C-alpha positions in Angstrom: -21.9 -11.2 37.7 -19.1 -13.0 39.6 -16.1 -14.8 37.7 -18.1 -18.1 37.4 -21.0 -16.5 35.8 -18.5 -14.7 33.2 -16.5 -17.8 32.5 -19.7 -19.6 31.9 -20.9 -17.2 29.3 -17.5 -17.2 27.6 -17.8 -21.1 27.5 -21.5 -21.0 25.9 -20.9 -18.2 23.5 -17.2 -17.5 22.5 -15.8 -19.8 19.9 -13.3 -21.9 21.9 -9.9 -21.3 20.3 -8.2 -20.5 23.7 -7.6 -22.2 26.9 -8.0 -19.7 29.5 -7.4 -20.0 33.4 -10.4 -19.8 35.7 -10.1 -16.0 36.7 -11.5 -12.9 35.4 -9.1 -9.8 35.0 -10.7 -6.5 35.8 -8.3 -3.7 35.8 -4.5 -2.9 35.6 -2.3 -0.4 37.2 1.6 0.0 36.2 2.9 -3.5 35.9 0.0 -5.2 38.0 -3.2 -6.8 37.1 -6.1 -7.5 39.3 -9.0 -9.8 38.9 -12.8 -9.6 40.1 -11.9 -11.5 43.2 -9.3 -8.9 44.0 -6.3 -11.0 43.6 -3.2 -9.1 42.2 -0.7 -10.3 39.6 2.6 -9.1 38.5 2.3 -9.1 34.8 5.5 -10.4 33.0 3.8 -10.9 29.7 2.5 -7.4 28.6 -0.5 -8.8 26.8 2.1 -10.7 24.6 4.5 -7.9 24.2 1.5 -5.3 23.7 1.3 -3.2 26.9 4.9 -1.8 26.8 3.9 0.8 29.0 2.1 -1.3 31.4 -1.6 -0.2 32.5 -3.3 3.0 32.9 -0.2 4.9 31.7 -0.9 8.7 31.8 0.2 9.3 28.3 -2.3 6.7 26.8 -5.1 7.8 29.1 -4.7 11.5 28.0 -4.4 10.6 24.4 -7.4 8.5 24.3 -9.5 11.0 26.1 -8.2 13.7 23.7 -8.9 11.8 20.6 -12.3 10.7 21.8 -13.3 14.4 21.4 -12.4 14.3 17.8 -12.7 11.8 14.9 -12.7 8.2 15.7 -13.1 6.9 12.1 -13.4 8.4 8.7 -11.8 5.6 6.5 -8.7 6.0 4.3 -10.6 7.8 1.7 -9.8 11.1 3.5 -6.7 12.9 5.1 -6.4 13.1 8.8 -3.5 14.7 10.6 -2.7 11.8 13.2 -2.1 9.4 10.5 0.2 11.6 8.6 1.9 12.8 11.9 2.6 9.1 13.0 3.8 8.1 9.5 6.5 11.1 9.7 7.5 9.9 13.4 8.1 6.5 12.1 10.0 7.3 9.1 12.1 9.8 10.7 13.0 7.4 13.5 14.0 4.6 10.9 15.3 3.5 7.7 11.9 3.8 6.1 10.6 6.4 3.6 7.0 5.1 3.6 4.5 3.4 5.9 1.3 1.3 5.3 -0.9 1.0 8.2 -3.1 -2.2 9.2 -4.6 -3.5 12.3 -2.1 -6.4 13.3 1.0 -8.0 13.0 -0.5 -10.7 10.7 -2.0 -8.2 8.6 1.2 -6.4 8.3 3.3 -9.4 7.5 0.5 -10.2 4.8 0.9 -6.7 3.2 4.7 -7.1 3.2 4.6 -10.5 1.3 2.3 -8.7 -1.4 4.5 -5.7 -1.6 7.4 -7.9 -2.3 5.7 -9.9 -5.0 4.5 -6.8 -6.6 7.9 -5.1 -6.4 9.4 -8.1 -8.4 6.6 -8.1 -10.9 7.0 -4.4 -11.5 10.9 -4.7 -11.9 10.2 -7.3 -14.7 10.6 -10.4 -12.8 7.0 -12.2 -13.1 8.6 -15.5 -12.2 10.3 -14.1 -9.0 7.7 -15.1 -6.6 9.7 -17.4 -4.2 9.6 -16.4 -0.4 12.0 -17.8 2.0 11.3 -18.2 5.9 13.1 -20.0 8.5 12.6 -22.8 11.1 11.1 -21.6 14.4 9.4 -18.7 12.7 6.2 -17.2 13.7 4.6 -14.6 11.4 1.0 -14.9 12.1 -2.3 -17.0 11.6 -3.8 -15.6 8.3 -3.3 -17.6 5.3 -0.3 -15.7 3.9 1.4 -15.1 7.2 0.7 -18.7 8.3 2.5 -19.9 5.0 5.7 -18.3 6.2 5.2 -19.6 9.8 7.4 -22.8 10.4 5.5 -24.5 13.3 3.6 -27.7 11.6 0.7 -27.7 14.1 -0.4 -24.1 13.2 -0.1 -25.0 9.6 -1.4 -28.4 8.8 -5.2 -28.0 9.7 -5.3 -25.1 7.0 -3.3 -26.4 4.0 -3.0 -25.7 1.1 -1.6 -22.4 2.2 -0.1 -19.8 -0.5 2.6 -21.6 -2.5 6.2 -21.1 -3.5 7.4 -20.8 0.1 10.7 -22.6 1.5 12.0 -22.9 4.8 15.7 -22.5 5.5 17.4 -23.3 9.2 17.4 -20.3 11.5 20.9 -19.1 12.2 22.4 -21.2 9.4 23.8 -19.2 6.6 24.7 -22.0 4.5 21.0 -23.3 4.7 20.0 -19.8 3.7 22.4 -19.8 0.7 21.0 -23.0 -0.5 17.3 -22.0 -0.3 17.6 -18.4 -1.6 17.6 -18.2 -5.5 17.4 -15.9 -8.3 13.4 -16.6 -8.1 13.4 -15.5 -4.5 11.5 -12.1 -4.0 11.7 -11.8 -0.4 13.3 -13.3 2.8 11.3 -12.7 6.1 12.8 -13.3 9.5 12.4 -12.2 13.0 15.6 -10.5 14.4 14.6 -12.3 17.7 12.2 -15.1 17.4 9.3 -14.9 19.7 6.8 -17.8 19.6 9.7 -20.0 18.3 11.7 -20.2 21.6 13.0 -16.6 22.2 16.2 -17.1 20.1 18.1 -14.2 18.9 19.6 -14.2 15.4 23.3 -14.3 15.5 25.1 -10.8 14.0 26.7 -13.0 11.3 23.3 -14.6 10.4 21.5 -11.2 9.6 24.7 -9.7 8.1 24.9 -12.7 5.9 21.4 -12.6 5.0 21.6 -9.2 3.9 24.3 -10.0 1.6 22.7 -12.9 0.2 19.5 -11.0 -0.5 21.5 -8.3 -2.2 23.3 -10.8 -4.6 20.1 -12.5 -5.3 18.0 -9.6 -5.9 15.5 -10.2 -3.1 14.0 -7.9 -0.5 14.9 -8.5 3.2 12.0 -8.3 5.4 12.4 -7.7 9.2 9.5 -9.0 11.5 9.6 -6.8 14.4 6.1 -7.3 15.6 7.1 -8.7 18.9 10.8 -7.9 19.2 10.5 -4.1 17.9 9.8 -0.8 19.7 12.1 -1.1 22.6 11.5 -4.6 23.4 15.2 -5.6 23.0 16.6 -2.4 24.6 16.9 -0.4 21.1 14.2 1.3 19.3 14.3 -1.4 16.5 15.8 -5.0 17.2 17.8 -4.6 14.2 19.7 -1.7 15.3 21.5 -4.0 17.6 22.9 -5.9 14.6 23.8 -2.8 12.2 21.8 -4.6 9.5 19.2 -2.7 7.6 16.0 -4.3 5.9 13.9 -3.3 2.9 10.6 -3.9 4.9 9.9 -4.1 8.5 6.6 -5.0 10.1 5.4 -3.8 13.4 2.2 -4.2 15.6 1.7 -5.3 19.1 3.1 -2.3 21.2 2.5 0.2 18.7 -0.9 1.6 19.9 -0.9 0.9 23.5 -3.4 -2.0 23.3 -5.4 -0.7 20.5 -5.2 -2.6 17.2 -2.6 -1.4 14.9 0.1 -2.9 12.6 2.5 -1.1 10.2 4.6 -1.8 7.4 7.7 0.2 7.0 9.4 0.5 3.5 12.2 1.9 1.4 11.1 4.3 -1.4 12.5 1.5 -3.8 9.8 -0.7 -2.7 7.2 2.0 -2.4 7.7 2.8 -6.0 6.2 -0.4 -7.0 2.8 0.1 -5.1 0.2 2.0 -6.7 -3.5 3.2 -5.6 -5.6 0.3 -5.2 -2.9 -2.3 -4.7 -3.8 -2.8 -1.0 -6.2 -1.3 1.6 -7.5 -1.4 5.0 -10.9 0.1 6.2 -9.9 0.5 9.7 -6.0 1.0 9.4 -4.7 4.2 10.9 -8.0 5.7 12.2 -7.5 9.0 13.9 -8.0 7.8 17.4 -5.6 4.8 17.1 -3.0 6.9 15.6 -3.2 9.5 18.1 -2.7 6.9 20.8 0.1 5.5 18.8 2.0 8.8 18.7 1.8 9.1 22.4 3.2 5.4 22.9 5.9 5.8 20.4 7.1 9.4 21.8 7.3 7.8 25.2 9.5 5.0 24.0 11.4 6.9 21.5 13.3 9.0 24.0 17.1 8.6 24.5 16.8 8.7 28.1 13.9 6.1 28.2 15.9 3.8 25.9 19.2 4.1 28.1 17.6 3.3 31.3 15.6 0.4 29.6 19.0 -1.1 28.5 20.3 -0.7 32.1 17.3 -2.1 33.6 17.1 -5.0 30.8 20.8 -5.8 31.9 19.8 -6.0 35.5 17.0 -8.4 34.4 19.5 -10.8 32.6 21.7 -10.9 35.5 19.0 -11.8 37.8 17.9 -14.6 35.3 21.0 -16.1 34.8 21.7 -16.3 38.5 18.2 -18.0 38.8 19.2 -20.4 36.2 22.4 -21.3 38.1 20.4 -22.0 41.1 17.5 -24.0 39.6 17.8 -27.4 38.3 14.7 -26.9 36.3 16.2 -24.0 34.1 19.0 -25.2 31.6 19.2 -22.1 29.5 18.6 -18.4 29.5 18.4 -16.4 25.9 17.0 -13.3 24.9 17.7 -9.5 25.1 16.4 -6.4 26.9 12.8 -7.2 28.1 12.5 -10.2 26.1 13.5 -13.5 27.7 13.2 -17.3 27.1 14.0 -19.9 30.0 14.6 -23.5 28.9 12.8 -25.9 31.3 13.1 -29.5 31.9 9.3 -29.3 32.7 6.5 -28.6 30.2 6.3 -24.7 30.2 2.6 -24.8 30.5 3.1 -26.5 34.0 5.6 -23.5 35.0 3.0 -21.0 33.7 0.4 -22.7 35.7 2.4 -22.7 39.0 3.4 -19.2 38.6 -0.2 -17.9 38.7 -0.6 -19.4 42.2 2.2 -17.1 43.2 0.8 -14.0 41.6 2.8 -14.0 38.5 1.7 -14.1 34.9 4.2 -15.5 32.3 3.8 -17.2 29.0 5.3 -20.1 26.9 7.2 -20.1 23.6 7.4 -23.6 22.6 6.8 -26.8 24.6 9.7 -26.4 27.2 10.7 -22.4 27.0 9.0 -20.0 29.5 8.8 -16.6 27.9 9.0 -13.3 29.9 7.8 -10.1 28.1 7.5 -7.6 31.0 6.0 -4.0 30.4 9.2 -2.0 29.4 8.4 0.4 32.5 9.0 -2.4 35.0 11.3 -1.0 37.8 14.2 -2.6 39.4 12.1 -3.4 42.4 9.5 -4.9 40.5 12.2 -7.1 38.7 13.2 -8.4 42.1 9.5 -9.2 42.8 9.4 -11.0 39.4 12.5 -13.1 40.3 11.3 -13.9 43.7 8.0 -15.0 42.5 9.6 -17.1 39.6 12.1 -18.5 42.2 9.2 -19.8 44.5 7.4 -21.0 41.4 10.5 -23.2 40.3 11.0 -24.4 44.0 7.2 -25.3 44.4 7.8 -27.6 41.3 11.2 -28.9 42.3 9.6 -30.2 45.5 
């Protein structure tokens, strides 16, 4: 079948919840993607922050090959070594004492909200059900995760969502103080907002949230589904702030493109959760956990993270220089390998033009262009990214 045959099949049989460009991706190598017509694209979105190690990475290929010779699935009714080893790896590299494994970021956030409400109830606060999230937030599209997602267009068609949720203003501590009460069981926040415009939290804001949560007796949940696992230059995004949560959610890059989410939690929270409170049929299957360990062990190396920070600084310099030269870019914000460019044009127009120049990028709101390159992108490849982005903006300026 050629590309048009495949596209026609998709339009005929797949529920139309996505708007896709008119080409079909076939394979990838490193930071490059290739379509069925042989065209080559520099990938600066990593499958929306999933493909942190790029495409066809030898560690992932080897892990899949080895795992396929063993068990793929046995359910969580039985012990398997890969799950136990991955849980140990994550806990030893973080604040957490326990891990619950799911299949996606939305599922991880659903579970985190459930755990928070159960924790409050077990500790004698049956009326402590209030949850606080923030403007600009995105936590997923399931009913609970959507309830703490601020964007109105995502929420409105599916209301009523779960209740007792309030939104405070992101990066505004006074707004948070007014919203968080003694009835609040949890506050959920992204250290760096992704879908909401690639907006980092200020150090004062996260530190203040920690203090307010402690005073109110509420759990602090960090959603690091997009910004975690090296994306901002440190293993966990919150490490750059020196603030520790009670719960952290992970997903996107964790299993190298295979579906996996995780909820990391302290023992204080874990003590409230008992057998039967939560479950996942497919969560933490042996094959997925084996691949996740391979990905995690690649990222969680001091030398990798140090080089990542250096390359992130290089990317930052290049993006700020580009913004100074282009009248279409009015702002640059982000960290590491997670950046938003504020555009005078609709971001979708920039994304569409970039494809003509062999560059795949994303949006993060109506006028924010989002860049989430694979964490393995080299300086030479960053130069290619900047060149193609420059040509994209020049074409739109003309």
